[in-house]
C-alpha positions in Angstrom: 0.0 0.0 0.0 1.3 3.4 -0.9 2.0 6.1 1.7 3.8 9.5 1.6 6.7 7.9 3.3 7.0 5.1 0.8 6.4 7.4 -2.2 9.3 9.6 -1.1 11.7 6.7 -0.5 10.8 5.2 -3.9 11.6 8.5 -5.6 15.0 8.8 -3.8 15.9 5.2 -4.6 14.9 5.6 -8.3 17.0 8.8 -8.6 20.0 7.1 -7.0 19.9 4.0 -9.1 19.3 5.9 -12.3 22.2 8.3 -11.6 24.6 5.5 -11.0 23.7 3.2 -14.0 24.4 4.4 -17.5 22.5 1.4 -19.0 19.3 3.1 -18.0 17.7 5.8 -20.1 14.6 8.1 -20.0 12.3 5.2 -20.9 13.2 3.6 -17.5 11.9 6.5 -15.5 8.1 6.8 -14.7 6.6 9.7 -16.5 5.9 11.7 -13.3 9.6 11.5 -12.5 10.8 12.3 -16.1 8.8 15.6 -16.2 10.6 16.9 -13.2 14.1 16.2 -14.5 13.5 17.0 -18.1 15.7 20.0 -19.2 16.9 21.2 -22.6 15.5 18.1 -24.4 17.1 15.5 -22.1 17.2 14.0 -18.6 20.7 14.8 -17.3 22.6 13.0 -14.6 22.9 13.3 -11.6 19.3 13.5 -10.7 19.1 16.1 -7.9 16.6 15.2 -5.2 15.5 18.4 -3.5 12.4 19.2 -1.6 10.9 20.8 -4.7 11.7 18.0 -7.1 10.4 15.3 -4.7 7.1 17.3 -4.1 6.6 17.8 -7.8 7.2 14.1 -8.7 5.3 12.4 -5.9 2.6 14.9 -4.9 3.8 14.8 -1.3 3.6 18.4 -0.2 6.1 18.1 2.7 8.5 15.3 1.7 11.0 15.8 4.5 8.3 15.7 7.1 7.2 12.4 5.6 10.6 10.7 6.0 12.4 12.7 8.7 11.8 9.9 11.2 13.7 7.3 9.2 17.2 6.5 10.3 18.7 6.5 6.8 17.7 9.9 5.5 19.2 13.4 5.8 18.5 16.9 4.5 20.7 19.8 3.7 18.9 22.8 5.1 20.7 25.3 2.8 20.1 23.5 -0.6 17.0 21.6 0.4 18.6 18.4 -0.9 17.4 15.1 0.6 19.4 11.9 0.3 20.2 8.6 2.0 22.8 8.3 4.7 22.7 4.5 4.4 21.4 3.3 1.0 21.5 -0.4 1.9 19.3 0.2 4.9 16.9 2.3 2.7 16.7 -0.6 0.2 15.9 -3.2 2.8 13.3 -0.9 4.4 11.7 -0.3 0.9 11.7 -3.9 -0.2 9.9 -5.1 2.9 7.0 -2.8 2.1 6.7 -2.6 -1.6 4.5 -4.9 -3.7 5.4 -6.6 -7.0 2.6 -4.6 -8.8 4.1 -1.3 -7.7 7.6 -2.4 -8.8 6.4 -3.2 -12.3 5.3 0.4 -12.7 8.9 1.6 -12.2 11.4 0.1 -14.7 14.4 1.5 -12.9 13.4 -0.4 -9.7 12.4 -3.4 -11.7 15.9 -3.4 -13.2 17.5 -3.2 -9.8 15.3 -5.5 -7.7 13.3 -7.6 -10.3 15.2 -10.7 -9.3 13.7 -10.5 -5.8 10.2 -10.9 -7.1 9.0 -13.8 -9.3 6.2 -11.6 -10.9 8.6 -8.7 -11.9 10.2 -8.6 -15.3 12.4 -5.6 -16.2 11.8 -5.8 -20.0 8.0 -6.0 -19.5 8.0 -3.1 -17.1 10.0 -1.0 -19.6 7.7 -2.0 -22.4 4.5 -1.0 -20.5 6.0 2.3 -19.3 4.8 5.3 -21.2 7.3 6.3 -23.9 9.1 9.6 -23.7 7.5 10.9 -26.9 4.1 10.8 -25.1 5.2 13.3 -22.5 4.1 16.9 -22.6 7.6 18.0 -21.6 9.2 16.2 -24.5 6.6 17.7 -27.0 7.2 21.2 -25.6 11.0 20.9 -25.8 10.8 19.8 -29.4 8.5 22.6 -30.4 10.8 25.2 -28.7 13.6 23.7 -30.8 11.6 23.9 -34.0 10.2 27.5 -33.7 11.8 30.8 -32.9 9.7 33.8 -31.7 9.0 34.9 -35.2 7.4 31.6 -36.1 5.3 31.0 -32.9 2.1 32.1 -34.8 2.5 28.9 -36.7 1.3 27.0 -33.7 -2.1 28.7 -34.0 -2.6 26.4 -37.0 -2.3 23.2 -35.0 -3.3 21.9 -31.6 -1.0 19.4 -30.1 -2.1 17.2 -27.2 0.1 14.7 -25.2 -1.7 11.4 -24.5 -1.8 12.3 -20.8 -4.0 15.3 -21.6 -6.6 13.2 -23.4 -9.2 12.1 -21.0 -11.2 9.8 -23.2 -10.3 6.2 -24.2 -11.8 3.8 -26.7 -13.5 2.0 -23.8 -15.5 5.2 -23.2 -17.0 5.0 -26.7 -19.6 2.9 -28.5 -18.3 1.8 -31.9 -19.9 0.0 -34.8 -18.4 -3.3 -35.9 -16.8 -1.7 -38.9 -15.2 1.0 -36.8 -13.8 -1.6 -34.4 -12.5 -3.7 -37.3 -10.7 -0.7 -38.9 -9.2 0.4 -35.6 -8.0 -3.2 -34.9 -6.4 -3.3 -38.3 -4.5 -0.1 -37.9 -3.3 -1.0 -34.4 -1.9 -4.2 -35.9 -0.3 -2.2 -38.7 1.4 0.0 -36.1 2.6 -3.1 -34.1 4.1 -4.7 -37.3 5.5 -1.7 -39.0 8.9 -3.3 -39.6 7.3 -6.3 -41.2 5.2 -4.2 -43.5 8.2 -2.2 -44.6 10.1 -5.4 -45.2 7.5 -6.8 -47.6 7.1 -3.4 -49.3 3.5 -2.7 -48.2 3.6 1.0 -47.5 0.3 2.4 -48.6 -1.3 1.9 -45.1 -2.2 4.3 -42.4 -4.3 7.0 -44.1 -7.9 6.9 -42.8 -10.9 9.1 -43.7 -13.6 9.4 -41.1 -16.9 10.3 -42.7 -20.2 11.1 -40.9 -22.5 13.8 -39.5 -21.4 16.1 -36.7 -21.5 14.5 -33.2 -21.0 10.9 -34.3 -17.6 10.4 -32.7 -15.0 11.2 -35.4 -12.9 13.5 -33.3 -13.4 11.4 -30.1 -12.3 8.2 -31.8 -9.1 9.8 -33.2 -8.3 11.3 -29.8 -9.1 8.1 -27.9 -6.9 6.2 -30.3 -4.0 8.5 -29.5 -4.6 8.1 -25.7 -4.8 4.3 -26.0 -1.6 4.0 -28.1 0.3 6.7 -26.2 0.8 8.8 -29.3 0.9 12.6 -29.5 -2.2 14.0 -31.2 -1.6 16.8 -33.7 -5.0 18.3 -34.8 -5.3 20.6 -37.8 -8.5 22.5 -38.9 -7.9 23.0 -42.6 -9.9 26.1 -42.9 -7.3 27.8 -40.6 -4.9 28.0 -43.5 -7.0 30.9 -44.9 -6.4 33.0 -41.8 -4.5 36.0 -42.9 -2.4 36.4 -39.8 -0.7 33.0 -40.4 1.3 34.4 -43.3 2.4 32.2 -46.1 -0.2 29.4 -46.2 1.7 26.8 -48.3 4.7 27.2 -46.0 2.5 26.6 -43.0 1.1 23.4 -44.5 4.7 22.2 -45.0 5.5 23.1 -41.4 2.4 21.1 -40.1 3.7 18.0 -41.7 7.2 18.7 -40.5 5.8 18.9 -36.9 4.1 15.6 -37.3 7.2 13.9 -38.6 9.3 15.3 -35.8 6.8 14.3 -33.1 6.5 10.8 -34.6 5.2 8.3 -33.8 2.0 10.4 -33.6 -1.5 10.9 -35.0 -2.0 13.7 -37.5 -5.8 14.5 -37.5 -7.0 16.8 -40.3 -10.5 18.1 -39.6 -12.8 19.7 -42.2 -11.3 17.8 -45.0 -14.1 18.8 -47.3 -12.4 22.3 -47.3 -9.8 20.8 -49.7 -12.4 20.0 -52.4 -14.3 23.3 -51.8 -11.2 25.3 -52.3 -10.1 23.4 -55.5 -13.5 24.0 -57.1 -13.9 27.7 -56.1 -12.4 31.0 -57.1 -10.3 31.2 -54.0 -7.1 33.3 -54.0 -4.2 31.6 -55.8 -2.1 31.4 -52.6 -4.8 29.4 -50.9 -5.1 27.0 -53.9 -1.3 26.6 -53.8 -1.6 25.7 -50.1 -4.2 23.0 -50.9 -2.0 21.5 -53.6 0.9 21.5 -51.2 -1.4 19.7 -48.7 -2.4 17.0 -51.2 1.3 16.5 -52.1 2.3 16.3 -48.4 -0.4 13.7 -47.8 1.0 11.6 -50.7 4.5 11.8 -49.3 3.8 11.0 -45.6 3.6 7.4 -44.5 2.8 5.4 -41.4 5.4 2.8 -42.4 8.2 5.2 -43.3 7.4 8.2 -41.1 5.5 6.6 -38.2 2.6 9.1 -38.7 -1.0 7.9 -38.7 -3.0 10.3 -40.8 -6.7 10.6 -40.1 -8.9 13.0 -42.1 -12.5 13.8 -41.1 -15.4 15.4 -42.9 -19.0 16.1 -42.2 -19.7 16.6 -45.9 -18.4 13.7 -48.0 -20.6 14.8 -50.9 -18.2 17.8 -51.3 -15.1 15.7 -51.7 -13.7 15.2 -55.2 -11.8 12.2 -56.6 -8.4 13.8 -55.8 -9.4 14.0 -52.1 -10.9 10.4 -51.9 -7.9 8.7 -53.4 -5.5 10.1 -50.8 -6.9 7.6 -48.2 -6.5 3.8 -48.1 -9.5 3.3 -45.8 -12.8 5.1 -45.4 -14.5 4.7 -42.0 -18.2 5.5 -41.8 -19.6 7.2 -38.7 -23.4 7.0 -39.0 -25.9 8.2 -36.4 -26.2 5.5 -33.7 -29.0 3.0 -33.9 -31.2 2.2 -30.9 -28.8 -0.4 -29.5 -25.8 2.0 -29.7 -27.9 4.8 -28.2 -28.7 2.5 -25.3 -25.0 1.7 -24.8 -24.0 5.3 -25.0 -26.5 6.2 -22.3 -25.2 3.4 -20.1 -21.6 4.8 -20.5 -22.5 8.4 -20.0 -24.5 7.7 -16.8 -22.1 5.2 -15.2 -21.0 7.7 -12.6 -24.6 9.0 -12.0 -27.3 7.7 -9.8 -30.5 7.3 -11.8 -33.7 5.8 -10.2 -35.6 3.4 -12.5 -33.0 3.8 -15.2 -34.1 2.1 -18.4 -31.7 3.0 -21.2 -33.5 0.9 -23.8 -36.7 3.0 -23.3 -34.7 6.2 -23.6 -33.1 4.9 -26.8 -36.5 4.3 -28.3 -37.3 8.0 -27.7 -34.1 9.4 -29.2 -34.3 8.3 -32.8 -32.0 10.4 -34.9 -29.9 11.8 -32.0 -26.1 11.5 -32.1 -23.8 10.6 -29.2 -23.1 14.3 -28.8 -26.8 15.0 -28.6 -27.3 12.3 -25.9 -24.6 13.9 -23.8 -26.4 17.3 -24.1 -29.6 15.6 -23.0 -27.9 14.2 -19.9 -26.3 17.5 -19.1 -29.7 19.3 -19.2 -31.2 16.6 -16.9 -28.4 17.0 -14.4 -28.7 20.8 -14.4 -32.5 20.7 -14.0 -32.1 18.3 -11.1 -29.5 20.5 -9.4 -31.9 23.5 -9.6 -34.1 21.3 -7.3 -31.1 20.5 -5.1 -31.0 16.9 -6.3 -28.0 14.8 -7.3 -30.1 11.7 -7.9 -31.9 11.6 -11.3 -35.0 9.7 -12.3 -36.1 8.1 -15.5 -38.7 10.9 -15.7 -36.0 13.5 -15.6 -34.3 12.0 -18.6 -37.5 11.7 -20.5 -38.3 15.4 -19.8 -34.8 16.3 -21.0 -35.3 14.4 -24.2 -38.6 16.2 -24.8 -37.0 19.6 -24.1 -34.1 18.8 -26.4 -36.4 17.9 -29.3 -38.5 21.0 -28.7 -35.4 23.2 -28.8 -34.1 21.4 -31.9 -37.4 22.0 -33.7 -37.5 25.7 -32.8 -33.9 26.0 -33.9 -34.6 24.5 -37.3 -37.8 26.6 -37.8 -35.8 29.7 -37.1 -33.2 28.9 -39.7 -35.4 27.8 -42.5 -35.3 31.4 -43.9 -31.6 31.8 -43.0 -28.3 30.5 -44.3 -28.8 26.9 -45.6 -25.2 26.1 -44.5 -26.1 27.0 -40.9 -29.1 24.6 -41.2 -26.9 21.8 -42.4 -24.5 22.3 -39.4 -27.4 21.7 -37.0 -27.3 25.2 -35.6 -23.7 24.8 -34.3 -20.5 25.9 -35.8 -20.4 22.8 -38.0 -17.4 21.2 -36.2 -17.5 17.7 -34.8 -17.9 18.5 -31.1 -18.4 14.9 -30.1 -16.0 14.7 -27.2 
């Protein structure tokens, strides 16, 4: 069982072992430790264990108070450095209290003490430890290296998330059989990249997600990044028309350069229908050049060679031309959920709620045509209405009322827009983006 005392000793032992063993590298440090010692693109030895670094890595606010009663620890009052006076005694104390499960989560300690536990394997611990390229500190250090102050506006074109910042997993989502199959295939392709390169099969790893807003396109792409521990680089293609971004074609090139430097990663390109719309319109020549640069860059990037999984997404497949379609080796359909899927979505969304008389199948029958995003909005309204009555327990009737209210608002919204901009009507009264997370 973990305790502040045990957490601090584990950190001190890890730092001491890592500092003294050059066979270990950043992949052997737990992520919460790496982020504390990461500096100028590397973890440099020796690892200095001060009150501040220990608190940041362990979450123990007063680390010295936690271990000051132990006979084998000491602190330098001037520098704040905390260290062992007798490391052998510290190791004995620690090993008497630590479990094999906890040791597996720390490759450095698995390396040093794995032979003391039958269940602990160093290579397995290292393999399951989150890779360095998934850490926010690694991503930030690479971006600082790539861009000077004059180029920082380029980052307005992309949104980069570390896996640790993505709070949704594939287990949180309800997928169709086809979606599950395509995800399974791409995961296998990532696992066997070397084999695919060896046999010359390189046209793999460019997916196009197609479906109405709110059906899970963005959520699935982000969840895939979280599950695979991959940085997530998101681009909204309409952003390349923003005047303040300067030379648009150059920015497109830079986007792909970012993805390649962050690899392995997922590059998610939203609003892909923008490509076809631009090619067919009278847009400024600079914008058309940027789109042509984009198509060329898509042709040249590869999961097998560059370790970049490219996912495009569109709400309007009817606007794509042949040049856009042929850039992708797999098309993944995201339809509105059927009754069974809606029932499963409701079960997932309500799993941390208390709902009296909860009958998701009955609710699903009343929500024909609603997307996963719509269902989450229904649940939000039900929760807020209950809170106005000082209740945190919902009822089936609350959910039914929220459904009726949602449909009434939806009908009024559509009536109001019949005489308005037809593009707004298509977007369902929102901004047209896939807000399904």
